[in-house]
All heavy atoms as TSV, in Angstrom:
chain	resi	resn	atom	element	x	y	z
A	1	MET	N	N	113.194	116.527	115.114
A	1	MET	CA	C	114.415	117.217	115.442
A	1	MET	C	C	115.576	116.232	115.347
A	1	MET	O	O	115.531	115.149	115.910
A	1	MET	CB	C	114.332	117.750	116.868
A	1	MET	CG	C	114.422	119.238	116.946
A	1	MET	SD	S	114.007	119.902	118.556
A	1	MET	CE	C	115.441	119.512	119.492
A	2	ALA	N	N	116.580	116.635	114.627
A	2	ALA	CA	C	117.781	115.810	114.513
A	2	ALA	C	C	118.719	116.097	115.681
A	2	ALA	O	O	118.528	117.055	116.434
A	2	ALA	CB	C	118.482	116.106	113.192
A	3	THR	N	N	119.731	115.274	115.792
A	3	THR	CA	C	120.760	115.484	116.792
A	3	THR	C	C	121.386	116.862	116.620
A	3	THR	O	O	121.601	117.312	115.495
A	3	THR	CB	C	121.848	114.402	116.645
A	3	THR	OG1	O	121.237	113.121	116.813
A	3	THR	CG2	C	122.949	114.578	117.663
A	4	PHE	N	N	121.671	117.540	117.721
A	4	PHE	CA	C	122.314	118.851	117.676
A	4	PHE	C	C	123.797	118.643	117.437
A	4	PHE	O	O	124.568	118.360	118.355
A	4	PHE	CB	C	122.061	119.613	118.973
A	4	PHE	CG	C	122.608	121.008	118.966
A	4	PHE	CD1	C	122.066	121.972	118.132
A	4	PHE	CD2	C	123.664	121.355	119.790
A	4	PHE	CE1	C	122.572	123.270	118.107
A	4	PHE	CE2	C	124.184	122.640	119.787
A	4	PHE	CZ	C	123.634	123.595	118.941
A	5	THR	N	N	124.195	118.734	116.165
A	5	THR	CA	C	125.580	118.496	115.772
A	5	THR	C	C	125.886	119.261	114.498
A	5	THR	O	O	124.971	119.604	113.746
A	5	THR	CB	C	125.837	116.987	115.552
A	5	THR	OG1	O	127.192	116.779	115.158
A	5	THR	CG2	C	124.918	116.402	114.502
A	6	ASP	N	N	127.150	119.492	114.252
A	6	ASP	CA	C	127.574	120.098	112.991
A	6	ASP	C	C	127.792	119.038	111.914
A	6	ASP	O	O	128.077	119.376	110.767
A	6	ASP	CB	C	128.867	120.894	113.190
A	6	ASP	CG	C	128.654	122.153	114.009
A	6	ASP	OD1	O	127.537	122.712	113.954
A	6	ASP	OD2	O	129.595	122.580	114.700
A	7	ASN	N	N	127.650	117.784	112.275
A	7	ASN	CA	C	127.865	116.680	111.348
A	7	ASN	C	C	126.638	116.538	110.436
A	7	ASN	O	O	125.655	115.896	110.782
A	7	ASN	CB	C	128.113	115.388	112.127
A	7	ASN	CG	C	128.450	114.216	111.240
A	7	ASN	OD1	O	128.137	114.198	110.061
A	7	ASN	ND2	N	129.067	113.211	111.837
A	8	LYS	N	N	126.717	117.161	109.258
A	8	LYS	CA	C	125.582	117.169	108.323
A	8	LYS	C	C	125.245	115.770	107.826
A	8	LYS	O	O	124.083	115.471	107.552
A	8	LYS	CB	C	125.862	118.092	107.137
A	8	LYS	CG	C	126.045	119.549	107.522
A	8	LYS	CD	C	124.747	120.152	107.995
A	8	LYS	CE	C	124.908	121.635	108.278
A	8	LYS	NZ	N	123.696	122.248	108.737
A	9	LEU	N	N	126.237	114.882	107.711
A	9	LEU	CA	C	125.980	113.512	107.275
A	9	LEU	C	C	125.110	112.786	108.301
A	9	LEU	O	O	124.167	112.078	107.939
A	9	LEU	CB	C	127.290	112.765	107.053
A	9	LEU	CG	C	127.147	111.309	106.602
A	9	LEU	CD1	C	126.373	111.218	105.288
A	9	LEU	CD2	C	128.512	110.656	106.462
A	10	GLN	N	N	125.396	112.965	109.574
A	10	GLN	CA	C	124.594	112.339	110.624
A	10	GLN	C	C	123.149	112.844	110.569
A	10	GLN	O	O	122.207	112.070	110.656
A	10	GLN	CB	C	125.183	112.601	112.009
A	10	GLN	CG	C	124.364	111.977	113.126
A	10	GLN	CD	C	124.949	112.214	114.497
A	10	GLN	OE1	O	126.089	112.641	114.643
A	10	GLN	NE2	N	124.175	111.933	115.524
A	11	VAL	N	N	122.988	114.150	110.415
A	11	VAL	CA	C	121.656	114.742	110.335
A	11	VAL	C	C	120.907	114.192	109.127
A	11	VAL	O	O	119.746	113.800	109.223
A	11	VAL	CB	C	121.744	116.285	110.284
A	11	VAL	CG1	C	120.403	116.901	109.973
A	11	VAL	CG2	C	122.303	116.825	111.589
A	12	LYS	N	N	121.573	114.126	107.996
A	12	LYS	CA	C	120.965	113.602	106.775
A	12	LYS	C	C	120.525	112.149	106.971
A	12	LYS	O	O	119.435	111.755	106.554
A	12	LYS	CB	C	121.958	113.717	105.618
A	12	LYS	CG	C	121.406	113.297	104.293
A	12	LYS	CD	C	122.428	113.528	103.196
A	12	LYS	CE	C	121.912	113.054	101.863
A	12	LYS	NZ	N	122.852	113.293	100.770
A	13	GLU	N	N	121.363	111.346	107.611
A	13	GLU	CA	C	121.018	109.941	107.870
A	13	GLU	C	C	119.816	109.828	108.804
A	13	GLU	O	O	118.957	108.971	108.608
A	13	GLU	CB	C	122.224	109.202	108.441
A	13	GLU	CG	C	123.312	108.971	107.424
A	13	GLU	CD	C	124.586	108.394	108.020
A	13	GLU	OE1	O	124.702	108.308	109.266
A	13	GLU	OE2	O	125.480	108.035	107.232
A	14	GLU	N	N	119.749	110.686	109.810
A	14	GLU	CA	C	118.604	110.669	110.723
A	14	GLU	C	C	117.316	111.043	109.988
A	14	GLU	O	O	116.283	110.407	110.170
A	14	GLU	CB	C	118.858	111.594	111.908
A	14	GLU	CG	C	119.944	111.072	112.827
A	14	GLU	CD	C	120.323	112.032	113.928
A	14	GLU	OE1	O	119.664	113.079	114.098
A	14	GLU	OE2	O	121.296	111.733	114.647
A	15	PHE	N	N	117.381	112.078	109.152
A	15	PHE	CA	C	116.204	112.465	108.380
A	15	PHE	C	C	115.815	111.373	107.386
A	15	PHE	O	O	114.634	111.127	107.148
A	15	PHE	CB	C	116.439	113.787	107.653
A	15	PHE	CG	C	116.439	114.991	108.556
A	15	PHE	CD1	C	117.156	116.123	108.209
A	15	PHE	CD2	C	115.725	115.019	109.744
A	15	PHE	CE1	C	117.155	117.255	109.019
A	15	PHE	CE2	C	115.720	116.137	110.567
A	15	PHE	CZ	C	116.438	117.252	110.203
A	16	SER	N	N	116.798	110.716	106.815
A	16	SER	CA	C	116.522	109.618	105.885
A	16	SER	C	C	115.798	108.473	106.598
A	16	SER	O	O	114.847	107.884	106.051
A	16	SER	CB	C	117.831	109.116	105.271
A	16	SER	OG	O	117.594	108.049	104.402
A	17	LEU	N	N	116.229	108.158	107.809
A	17	LEU	CA	C	115.562	107.114	108.591
A	17	LEU	C	C	114.118	107.507	108.914
A	17	LEU	O	O	113.200	106.692	108.784
A	17	LEU	CB	C	116.346	106.844	109.877
A	17	LEU	CG	C	115.795	105.765	110.795
A	17	LEU	CD1	C	115.754	104.416	110.091
A	17	LEU	CD2	C	116.613	105.685	112.072
A	18	LEU	N	N	113.921	108.768	109.300
A	18	LEU	CA	C	112.555	109.234	109.571
A	18	LEU	C	C	111.689	109.140	108.320
A	18	LEU	O	O	110.522	108.760	108.389
A	18	LEU	CB	C	112.581	110.670	110.095
A	18	LEU	CG	C	113.110	110.848	111.506
A	18	LEU	CD1	C	113.293	112.333	111.812
A	18	LEU	CD2	C	112.194	110.201	112.505
A	19	ARG	N	N	112.256	109.478	107.165
A	19	ARG	CA	C	111.514	109.382	105.908
A	19	ARG	C	C	111.116	107.927	105.637
A	19	ARG	O	O	110.009	107.649	105.182
A	19	ARG	CB	C	112.348	109.943	104.755
A	19	ARG	CG	C	111.757	109.712	103.373
A	19	ARG	CD	C	110.431	110.463	103.217
A	19	ARG	NE	N	109.762	110.162	101.976
A	19	ARG	CZ	C	109.818	110.913	100.891
A	19	ARG	NH1	N	110.543	112.003	100.880
A	19	ARG	NH2	N	109.160	110.552	99.823
A	20	SER	N	N	112.011	106.991	105.911
A	20	SER	CA	C	111.680	105.582	105.680
A	20	SER	C	C	110.549	105.127	106.608
A	20	SER	O	O	109.672	104.367	106.185
A	20	SER	CB	C	112.912	104.691	105.816
A	20	SER	OG	O	113.370	104.631	107.138
A	21	PHE	N	N	110.540	105.597	107.855
A	21	PHE	CA	C	109.427	105.282	108.762
A	21	PHE	C	C	108.126	105.862	108.217
A	21	PHE	O	O	107.087	105.206	108.218
A	21	PHE	CB	C	109.674	105.843	110.164
A	21	PHE	CG	C	110.774	105.170	110.929
A	21	PHE	CD1	C	111.526	105.893	111.842
A	21	PHE	CD2	C	111.068	103.831	110.770
A	21	PHE	CE1	C	112.546	105.298	112.564
A	21	PHE	CE2	C	112.082	103.218	111.489
A	21	PHE	CZ	C	112.818	103.962	112.382
A	22	PHE	N	N	108.183	107.106	107.757
A	22	PHE	CA	C	107.016	107.772	107.191
A	22	PHE	C	C	106.478	106.971	105.998
A	22	PHE	O	O	105.277	106.700	105.911
A	22	PHE	CB	C	107.392	109.193	106.762
A	22	PHE	CG	C	106.288	109.951	106.093
A	22	PHE	CD1	C	105.301	110.570	106.845
A	22	PHE	CD2	C	106.242	110.063	104.711
A	22	PHE	CE1	C	104.280	111.280	106.229
A	22	PHE	CE2	C	105.234	110.774	104.085
A	22	PHE	CZ	C	104.251	111.383	104.852
A	23	ASP	N	N	107.370	106.592	105.093
A	23	ASP	CA	C	106.950	105.835	103.902
A	23	ASP	C	C	106.357	104.487	104.269
A	23	ASP	O	O	105.428	104.013	103.618
A	23	ASP	CB	C	108.131	105.646	102.952
A	23	ASP	CG	C	108.562	106.941	102.277
A	23	ASP	OD1	O	107.760	107.910	102.254
A	23	ASP	OD2	O	109.702	106.989	101.772
A	24	GLU	N	N	106.868	103.876	105.314
A	24	GLU	CA	C	106.363	102.578	105.756
A	24	GLU	C	C	104.978	102.706	106.399
A	24	GLU	O	O	104.118	101.839	106.230
A	24	GLU	CB	C	107.345	101.964	106.753
A	24	GLU	CG	C	106.999	100.561	107.189
A	24	GLU	CD	C	108.048	99.971	108.113
A	24	GLU	OE1	O	109.243	100.297	107.954
A	24	GLU	OE2	O	107.659	99.174	108.990
A	25	LEU	N	N	104.748	103.794	107.120
A	25	LEU	CA	C	103.482	103.969	107.832
A	25	LEU	C	C	102.378	104.593	106.985
A	25	LEU	O	O	101.199	104.428	107.285
A	25	LEU	CB	C	103.705	104.824	109.076
A	25	LEU	CG	C	104.528	104.163	110.172
A	25	LEU	CD1	C	104.882	105.167	111.250
A	25	LEU	CD2	C	103.778	102.977	110.749
A	26	LYS	N	N	102.729	105.287	105.935
A	26	LYS	CA	C	101.737	105.973	105.111
A	26	LYS	C	C	100.632	105.047	104.610
A	26	LYS	O	O	99.456	105.397	104.713
A	26	LYS	CB	C	102.411	106.694	103.947
A	26	LYS	CG	C	101.450	107.554	103.158
A	26	LYS	CD	C	102.185	108.506	102.267
A	26	LYS	CE	C	101.263	109.368	101.460
A	26	LYS	NZ	N	100.255	110.098	102.204
A	27	PRO	N	N	100.932	103.866	104.083
A	27	PRO	CA	C	99.844	102.990	103.636
A	27	PRO	C	C	98.918	102.533	104.774
A	27	PRO	O	O	97.734	102.283	104.559
A	27	PRO	CB	C	100.563	101.791	103.028
A	27	PRO	CG	C	101.945	102.240	102.755
A	27	PRO	CD	C	102.246	103.318	103.753
A	28	VAL	N	N	99.457	102.460	105.968
A	28	VAL	CA	C	98.658	102.033	107.118
A	28	VAL	C	C	97.644	103.107	107.506
A	28	VAL	O	O	96.491	102.808	107.803
A	28	VAL	CB	C	99.576	101.700	108.320
A	28	VAL	CG1	C	98.765	101.383	109.554
A	28	VAL	CG2	C	100.535	100.575	107.972
A	29	PHE	N	N	98.065	104.370	107.475
A	29	PHE	CA	C	97.220	105.462	107.930
A	29	PHE	C	C	96.425	106.142	106.819
A	29	PHE	O	O	95.531	106.928	107.090
A	29	PHE	CB	C	98.057	106.501	108.689
A	29	PHE	CG	C	98.551	105.992	110.005
A	29	PHE	CD1	C	99.867	105.583	110.157
A	29	PHE	CD2	C	97.704	105.895	111.098
A	29	PHE	CE1	C	100.332	105.106	111.373
A	29	PHE	CE2	C	98.153	105.415	112.316
A	29	PHE	CZ	C	99.472	105.018	112.452
A	30	GLY	N	N	96.775	105.892	105.577
A	30	GLY	CA	C	95.992	106.396	104.459
A	30	GLY	C	C	96.335	107.807	104.014
A	30	GLY	O	O	97.356	108.373	104.379
A	31	ASP	N	N	95.422	108.363	103.232
A	31	ASP	CA	C	95.646	109.650	102.568
A	31	ASP	C	C	95.808	110.826	103.521
A	31	ASP	O	O	96.402	111.836	103.154
A	31	ASP	CB	C	94.509	109.954	101.597
A	31	ASP	CG	C	94.500	109.006	100.410
A	31	ASP	OD1	O	95.577	108.444	100.089
A	31	ASP	OD2	O	93.437	108.822	99.806
A	32	ASP	N	N	95.272	110.749	104.730
A	32	ASP	CA	C	95.400	111.854	105.679
A	32	ASP	C	C	96.796	111.939	106.298
A	32	ASP	O	O	97.135	112.933	106.925
A	32	ASP	CB	C	94.354	111.734	106.788
A	32	ASP	CG	C	92.945	111.996	106.288
A	32	ASP	OD1	O	92.798	112.711	105.271
A	32	ASP	OD2	O	91.989	111.500	106.911
A	33	PHE	N	N	97.579	110.915	106.110
A	33	PHE	CA	C	98.946	110.868	106.649
A	33	PHE	C	C	99.883	111.437	105.585
A	33	PHE	O	O	100.470	110.720	104.785
A	33	PHE	CB	C	99.297	109.410	106.983
A	33	PHE	CG	C	100.525	109.234	107.830
A	33	PHE	CD1	C	100.523	109.621	109.154
A	33	PHE	CD2	C	101.662	108.648	107.311
A	33	PHE	CE1	C	101.640	109.430	109.947
A	33	PHE	CE2	C	102.785	108.455	108.090
A	33	PHE	CZ	C	102.782	108.843	109.413
A	34	LYS	N	N	99.992	112.765	105.554
A	34	LYS	CA	C	100.737	113.383	104.461
A	34	LYS	C	C	101.775	114.403	104.897
A	34	LYS	O	O	102.470	114.947	104.055
A	34	LYS	CB	C	99.771	114.025	103.472
A	34	LYS	CG	C	98.797	114.998	104.085
A	34	LYS	CD	C	97.750	115.429	103.074
A	34	LYS	CE	C	96.596	116.081	103.794
A	34	LYS	NZ	N	95.452	116.252	102.934
A	35	THR	N	N	101.894	114.666	106.170
A	35	THR	CA	C	102.845	115.672	106.632
A	35	THR	C	C	104.071	115.008	107.244
A	35	THR	O	O	103.964	114.255	108.205
A	35	THR	CB	C	102.200	116.609	107.668
A	35	THR	OG1	O	101.037	117.198	107.097
A	35	THR	CG2	C	103.168	117.689	108.101
A	36	LEU	N	N	105.217	115.306	106.653
A	36	LEU	CA	C	106.491	114.838	107.193
A	36	LEU	C	C	107.219	116.071	107.716
A	36	LEU	O	O	107.831	116.826	106.970
A	36	LEU	CB	C	107.319	114.132	106.114
A	36	LEU	CG	C	108.697	113.639	106.534
A	36	LEU	CD1	C	108.606	112.700	107.739
A	36	LEU	CD2	C	109.383	112.949	105.375
A	37	SER	N	N	107.097	116.310	109.007
A	37	SER	CA	C	107.635	117.509	109.639
A	37	SER	C	C	108.984	117.197	110.267
A	37	SER	O	O	109.067	116.473	111.258
A	37	SER	CB	C	106.659	118.013	110.703
A	37	SER	OG	O	107.206	119.111	111.390
A	38	MET	N	N	110.019	117.722	109.656
A	38	MET	CA	C	111.365	117.584	110.213
A	38	MET	C	C	112.213	118.701	109.635
A	38	MET	O	O	111.993	119.150	108.521
A	38	MET	CB	C	111.968	116.212	109.919
A	38	MET	CG	C	112.011	115.807	108.483
A	38	MET	SD	S	112.597	114.106	108.313
A	38	MET	CE	C	112.755	114.046	106.527
A	39	GLY	N	N	113.119	119.192	110.438
A	39	GLY	CA	C	113.998	120.263	110.006
A	39	GLY	C	C	113.706	121.556	110.738
A	39	GLY	O	O	112.553	121.915	110.950
A	40	MET	N	N	114.775	122.210	111.141
A	40	MET	CA	C	114.685	123.494	111.821
A	40	MET	C	C	115.636	124.463	111.135
A	40	MET	O	O	116.239	124.124	110.117
A	40	MET	CB	C	115.007	123.315	113.301
A	40	MET	CG	C	114.020	122.375	113.996
A	40	MET	SD	S	114.435	122.035	115.708
A	40	MET	CE	C	113.977	123.594	116.438
A	41	SER	N	N	115.774	125.651	111.665
A	41	SER	CA	C	116.566	126.695	111.011
A	41	SER	C	C	117.967	126.225	110.616
A	41	SER	O	O	118.460	126.583	109.548
A	41	SER	CB	C	116.680	127.928	111.914
A	41	SER	OG	O	115.424	128.543	112.060
A	42	GLY	N	N	118.599	125.419	111.434
A	42	GLY	CA	C	119.972	125.001	111.159
A	42	GLY	C	C	120.124	123.841	110.208
A	42	GLY	O	O	121.229	123.571	109.731
A	43	ASP	N	N	119.032	123.121	109.926
A	43	ASP	CA	C	119.169	121.921	109.093
A	43	ASP	C	C	118.004	121.722	108.120
A	43	ASP	O	O	117.793	120.639	107.610
A	43	ASP	CB	C	119.323	120.684	109.971
A	43	ASP	CG	C	118.197	120.502	110.975
A	43	ASP	OD1	O	117.114	121.096	110.805
A	43	ASP	OD2	O	118.397	119.752	111.945
A	44	TYR	N	N	117.277	122.791	107.840
A	44	TYR	CA	C	116.092	122.644	106.994
A	44	TYR	C	C	116.423	122.208	105.571
A	44	TYR	O	O	115.633	121.492	104.944
A	44	TYR	CB	C	115.235	123.910	106.988
A	44	TYR	CG	C	115.820	125.080	106.234
A	44	TYR	CD1	C	115.516	125.277	104.904
A	44	TYR	CD2	C	116.668	125.982	106.859
A	44	TYR	CE1	C	116.043	126.349	104.203
A	44	TYR	CE2	C	117.192	127.051	106.181
A	44	TYR	CZ	C	116.884	127.231	104.847
A	44	TYR	OH	O	117.405	128.282	104.153
A	45	LEU	N	N	117.578	122.599	105.059
A	45	LEU	CA	C	117.934	122.175	103.700
A	45	LEU	C	C	118.121	120.660	103.625
A	45	LEU	O	O	117.657	120.014	102.674
A	45	LEU	CB	C	119.196	122.897	103.219
A	45	LEU	CG	C	119.044	124.403	102.996
A	45	LEU	CD1	C	120.387	125.032	102.659
A	45	LEU	CD2	C	118.016	124.697	101.920
A	46	GLU	N	N	118.769	120.086	104.620
A	46	GLU	CA	C	118.937	118.637	104.675
A	46	GLU	C	C	117.582	117.950	104.822
A	46	GLU	O	O	117.335	116.896	104.228
A	46	GLU	CB	C	119.868	118.230	105.822
A	46	GLU	CG	C	121.317	118.612	105.608
A	46	GLU	CD	C	121.629	120.072	105.896
A	46	GLU	OE1	O	120.803	120.782	106.496
A	46	GLU	OE2	O	122.718	120.511	105.513
A	47	ALA	N	N	116.703	118.550	105.618
A	47	ALA	CA	C	115.375	117.971	105.822
A	47	ALA	C	C	114.569	117.967	104.524
A	47	ALA	O	O	113.940	116.965	104.177
A	47	ALA	CB	C	114.621	118.742	106.904
A	48	ILE	N	N	114.596	119.070	103.801
A	48	ILE	CA	C	113.867	119.139	102.538
A	48	ILE	C	C	114.449	118.142	101.538
A	48	ILE	O	O	113.713	117.452	100.829
A	48	ILE	CB	C	113.905	120.581	101.976
A	48	ILE	CG1	C	113.066	121.495	102.868
A	48	ILE	CG2	C	113.410	120.614	100.536
A	48	ILE	CD1	C	113.214	122.978	102.558
A	49	GLU	N	N	115.756	118.020	101.535
A	49	GLU	CA	C	116.419	117.057	100.651
A	49	GLU	C	C	115.942	115.636	100.929
A	49	GLU	O	O	115.853	114.813	100.020
A	49	GLU	CB	C	117.935	117.157	100.847
A	49	GLU	CG	C	118.757	116.258	99.969
A	49	GLU	CD	C	120.238	116.414	100.237
A	49	GLU	OE1	O	120.773	117.510	100.011
A	49	GLU	OE2	O	120.854	115.429	100.694
A	50	GLN	N	N	115.618	115.352	102.192
A	50	GLN	CA	C	115.169	114.012	102.568
A	50	GLN	C	C	113.649	113.865	102.544
A	50	GLN	O	O	113.125	112.840	102.967
A	50	GLN	CB	C	115.719	113.645	103.943
A	50	GLN	CG	C	117.225	113.535	103.984
A	50	GLN	CD	C	117.764	112.560	102.956
A	50	GLN	OE1	O	117.262	111.458	102.810
A	50	GLN	NE2	N	118.783	112.979	102.228
A	51	GLY	N	N	112.930	114.887	102.074
A	51	GLY	CA	C	111.495	114.738	101.869
A	51	GLY	C	C	110.588	115.482	102.819
A	51	GLY	O	O	109.364	115.324	102.746
A	52	SER	N	N	111.136	116.278	103.704
A	52	SER	CA	C	110.286	117.032	104.613
A	52	SER	C	C	109.380	117.988	103.847
A	52	SER	O	O	109.796	118.624	102.884
A	52	SER	CB	C	111.142	117.843	105.590
A	52	SER	OG	O	110.322	118.591	106.466
A	53	ASN	N	N	108.126	118.077	104.285
A	53	ASN	CA	C	107.209	119.038	103.668
A	53	ASN	C	C	106.665	120.018	104.711
A	53	ASN	O	O	105.719	120.745	104.457
A	53	ASN	CB	C	106.083	118.354	102.895
A	53	ASN	CG	C	105.295	117.380	103.731
A	53	ASN	OD1	O	105.321	117.417	104.949
A	53	ASN	ND2	N	104.599	116.480	103.067
A	54	MET	N	N	107.286	120.018	105.890
A	54	MET	CA	C	106.997	121.026	106.912
A	54	MET	C	C	108.278	121.243	107.712
A	54	MET	O	O	108.831	120.294	108.267
A	54	MET	CB	C	105.871	120.595	107.855
A	54	MET	CG	C	105.569	121.641	108.916
A	54	MET	SD	S	104.266	121.154	110.062
A	54	MET	CE	C	102.843	121.306	109.012
A	55	ILE	N	N	108.755	122.465	107.734
A	55	ILE	CA	C	109.967	122.797	108.476
A	55	ILE	C	C	109.662	123.885	109.489
A	55	ILE	O	O	108.659	124.581	109.373
A	55	ILE	CB	C	111.099	123.248	107.524
A	55	ILE	CG1	C	110.638	124.412	106.652
A	55	ILE	CG2	C	111.597	122.089	106.680
A	55	ILE	CD1	C	111.716	125.029	105.802
A	56	ARG	N	N	110.529	124.015	110.490
A	56	ARG	CA	C	110.362	125.027	111.529
A	56	ARG	C	C	111.577	125.946	111.470
A	56	ARG	O	O	112.692	125.515	111.740
A	56	ARG	CB	C	110.247	124.338	112.883
A	56	ARG	CG	C	108.982	123.473	112.965
A	56	ARG	CD	C	108.979	122.536	114.157
A	56	ARG	NE	N	110.078	121.584	114.184
A	56	ARG	CZ	C	110.103	120.431	113.517
A	56	ARG	NH1	N	109.112	120.093	112.731
A	56	ARG	NH2	N	111.133	119.610	113.624
A	57	ILE	N	N	111.347	127.183	111.085
A	57	ILE	CA	C	112.462	128.114	110.889
A	57	ILE	C	C	112.308	129.369	111.743
A	57	ILE	O	O	112.678	130.455	111.331
A	57	ILE	CB	C	112.643	128.470	109.407
A	57	ILE	CG1	C	111.348	129.002	108.800
A	57	ILE	CG2	C	113.154	127.274	108.618
A	57	ILE	CD1	C	111.501	129.573	107.420
A	58	GLY	N	N	111.772	129.201	112.917
A	58	GLY	CA	C	111.528	130.349	113.808
A	58	GLY	C	C	112.759	131.161	114.127
A	58	GLY	O	O	112.719	132.388	114.117
A	59	SER	N	N	113.882	130.522	114.388
A	59	SER	CA	C	115.100	131.265	114.718
A	59	SER	C	C	115.583	132.104	113.555
A	59	SER	O	O	116.097	133.205	113.742
A	59	SER	CB	C	116.214	130.305	115.132
A	59	SER	OG	O	115.879	129.649	116.322
A	60	ASP	N	N	115.395	131.609	112.335
A	60	ASP	CA	C	115.794	132.394	111.160
A	60	ASP	C	C	114.876	133.601	110.962
A	60	ASP	O	O	115.297	134.606	110.408
A	60	ASP	CB	C	115.780	131.533	109.900
A	60	ASP	CG	C	117.054	130.731	109.729
A	60	ASP	OD1	O	118.003	130.909	110.525
A	60	ASP	OD2	O	117.118	129.919	108.787
A	61	ILE	N	N	113.655	133.500	111.411
A	61	ILE	CA	C	112.703	134.595	111.259
A	61	ILE	C	C	112.785	135.577	112.429
A	61	ILE	O	O	112.909	136.784	112.242
A	61	ILE	CB	C	111.269	134.069	111.118
A	61	ILE	CG1	C	111.126	133.246	109.841
A	61	ILE	CG2	C	110.251	135.220	111.140
A	61	ILE	CD1	C	109.805	132.498	109.733
A	62	PHE	N	N	112.747	135.038	113.645
A	62	PHE	CA	C	112.644	135.871	114.835
A	62	PHE	C	C	113.951	136.052	115.602
A	62	PHE	O	O	114.008	136.821	116.552
A	62	PHE	CB	C	111.596	135.277	115.788
A	62	PHE	CG	C	110.234	135.164	115.169
A	62	PHE	CD1	C	109.704	133.926	114.853
A	62	PHE	CD2	C	109.493	136.294	114.891
A	62	PHE	CE1	C	108.445	133.812	114.281
A	62	PHE	CE2	C	108.242	136.204	114.313
A	62	PHE	CZ	C	107.715	134.952	114.009
A	63	GLY	N	N	114.980	135.329	115.225
A	63	GLY	CA	C	116.256	135.402	115.929
A	63	GLY	C	C	116.318	134.389	117.048
A	63	GLY	O	O	115.340	133.732	117.391
A	64	THR	N	N	117.496	134.260	117.628
A	64	THR	CA	C	117.671	133.310	118.724
A	64	THR	C	C	117.071	133.857	119.996
A	64	THR	O	O	116.889	135.062	120.157
A	64	THR	CB	C	119.170	132.999	118.936
A	64	THR	OG1	O	119.844	134.209	119.200
A	64	THR	CG2	C	119.758	132.330	117.707
A	65	ARG	N	N	116.800	132.976	120.907
A	65	ARG	CA	C	116.227	133.378	122.202
A	65	ARG	C	C	117.295	133.890	123.123
A	65	ARG	O	O	118.394	133.549	123.110
A	65	ARG	CB	C	115.520	132.203	122.862
A	65	ARG	CG	C	114.332	131.752	122.101
A	65	ARG	CD	C	113.676	130.674	122.905
A	65	ARG	NE	N	112.685	129.980	122.079
A	65	ARG	CZ	C	111.767	129.210	122.572
A	65	ARG	NH1	N	111.681	129.009	123.859
A	65	ARG	NH2	N	110.917	128.615	121.803
């Protein structure tokens, strides 16, 4: 989950940092370490742009609580 903000650049930078951690740890954990889960209904496009392969879009599907 990224910071709750309208600042898309900040969100993108946070996802980019998470991607770099993922890339650094992948060789340590091997082939089973393949899911990069980041991004929710409000920022899933930025997350996918930064390499996310699992997003959570419940609010877009079911509406807000």
